[in-house]
C-alpha positions, 0 to 999 in steps of 0.5 A: 278063758279063765278054766283055760287060763288055770289049764295052762298055767297048771300044765307049765308052772309049778302051780298045785294046791295054793296060789302062793306059788304063781303070785310069787313067780307072777310078780317076779316076772313082772319086775322082770318085764318092767325092769324093777329091781325086786329084792326078797324084802319087797316081794314078801311086802308086796304079796298078802300073805304070812311070811312062813307061806312065803318062804315055804313056796319061795325056797321050793321055787329057788331049790327047783330051779324056777327064781334065784338070787342075786347079791346086790353090789351096794347093800350086802344085806338085799338080794335080788330075786331073779327069774331063771331062764326055765321061768321065762320060758314057761311063761312064754309057753303059758303066753303063746298057748293063750295068745288067741283069747288075748287078742 
């Protein structure tokens, strides 16, 4: 089951040799699912990686259309991190391909 999980996430998500992108994407999607407003600062605080490592992968995920930033109307210094439609669709594909293992 775990090997299949790794295969499916690698097939549908931009995961290479590092788990940092996976953890970023998982945190963003989870925040979206529970209707929480995840900020960039909150994301970086939540994950156990260096700021430099996070920033590198975070920027790549934004540039390639996996996540997006949205201004917070009450504070111009804050930006919310949101999943794109592309990311939600790909997580849906991962979930359907692993549904038989999750019963």
